[in-house]
N, C-alpha and C positions, 0 to 999 in steps of 0.2 A: 504494500500500500504506500503510494508516494503522494501523500497529501501534505502540502506546505504548512497547513495549520495544525498538524498533528502535535507539534511541540509548543503550541501557543500558550499553554498553561504553565509550562516549566519555569519561566522567570518568576511568576507569582509564587510558586511552590518553593523555589530557591530562596526568594526573599523571606518567606515565612519560616523556612528551616534555619537560615542564618539568624533571623531575629529571635527565634525560639531558643537557640543555643546561647546567644548572648543574654537573653532575658533570664534564662535559668542560672547563668553565672551571676548576673547582676542582682538576682533576687536575694541571694545570701548576703550580699553587701548592703542592700537596702534594709533588710531586716536587722542587720547588725547596727546600722546607723540609727534606726528607729529605737532599738533597745538602749543604745547609749544615750539617746535623747529622752529616755523614759516615756516614749510615746507608744511603744509596742504593747505594753500591758493594758493601756487604756483602749487601744484599738481592738484588743481581744475581747472587750466587753460587747462589741458590735459584731465581730466576726470570729469564727473558729480559727484555729491555727492553720488548717488546710485552706479555708476560704481566704485568709489573709495572704498566704503564699500565692494563691491563684490570682488574687487581685493585683499583687505586685508584679507577678509574671505577665499578666495581661497588660498592665500599664506600660511595662518596659517593652513588651512586644510591639505595642502601638508606636512607641518612640523609635525603636530600631527599624520597624517596617517603613516609617517615614524616611529615615536616613537612607536605607537601602533602595527605596523607590526613587529617591532623588539621585542617588548614584547611578541607578539604571537609566534614568532619564538623561543624565549627563553623558553616560557612556554611549547611549544610542545617538545622541546629538553629535558627539565627537566622531563616531563611526560614519554617520551619514554626511557630515561636513567633509570629512577626509575623503570619502568616496566622491562627493560633489566636486571637490577641488582637484583630485588626482586621478580620477578614472573617467572613461568615456562612456560608461554605462548610464543610459538615460531611462531605462525601463525598470531598474531595481533588481535585475537578475543576480548581481553580486550579493545583494542583501539576502536573497532567497538561498544562495549557496552557503551562507554562513549562519543560517537560522538554527541549525542543529546544535550550534554552540551553546544554546541554553541548557542542554542536557549536562554539559560540563559543570555549570553552576549548580544544577540540581544535585548532581553527585557530590559536589563540594559541600552543599548544604546538608546532605545526609551524613557525610563524614564529620561535619562540624558538631553534630549531635553527640558524637563519641567523646569529643573534647570539651563538653559544656562546663567542666569544672576549672578550665584554664583559659583566661582571656588571651594569653599569648598563643596558646594552641589554636584557638578559633581564628585569631588574626593571621597566623601562619597558614592555616588551611585556606582562608579567604585569599591571601596573596598568591599561594600556589595555584589556586583555582583560577584567579585572574590571569596569571602568567600562562597557564595552560590554555585559557580561552584566547589570549593574544596569539599564541603559537598556532592554534587551530585557525584563527581568523586569517593570519598571514598565509598559512598553508593552503587554505581554500581559495584565497584570492590570487595566489602566485601564478597559476596557469593562465589567468585571464588578463593580467596587467603586466606592464614592463617593469624592469628593475628600477628605473628612476621614479616611476609612479609608486612603487612599493616603498621606496626610501622616503618619498614625500608623505605617504600615509603614516608610516611609522614615526617620522619626525614630528608631523602635525599632532598625532595623538600623544606623543611624549610631551611635547610643549604644552598641549591642552591640559594634561593632568598636572604637570609641574606648576603651571600658572594657577590652576585651581587649588592645589595644595598650598602654595605660597600665599595666596589670597586668604585662605582660611587660617593659616598660621598667623598672619598679620592681624586678622580680626580677633583671634583668640588672645594674642598678646596684648592688643589694645584693651580688650575687655578685662583681662587679668590685671593690667596696670591701672585701669580705671577703678576696679574693685579695691585694689591695694591703696590707691590714693584716697578713696573715700572712707577708709577705715580709720577710726580714731586710734592713734598710737600714743 
């Protein structure tokens, strides 16, 4: 069966799996912070311990789902802009050839559930999955575009993510410095 939409649900499942693994890791941290702030025992008046853990996991899943959905939107934009600038494909055939790459992220999401007790493990699994997708993307495009076009795509995507990372690092540093400056010392 060669249906191009067969793997259409895979990105959502991958996002949910990575979000779940990070939420399960973060749940222990949030509960620990709530206990140190003496809020946990008061919250147990309204929720059972299991309900409390599920509420925390659900809230964290929503946050991580938003983050991963944003990253997916940015990745799709970077891929399509790179193909717009550096390929001669006007019908979207190259995108159809790389669509199966969503399975790579789905498998990475499944593997991340194994490492839910380690943030570093989840991050490493995510990065390895992203690199595997990049290799797959380049491999699937290589027969259909020239070497200079491929170099242009790779450089464009690298610069896109470097710019995005530096922009967010700057925002986080400004926010951190603003918080420190507003604290009474």
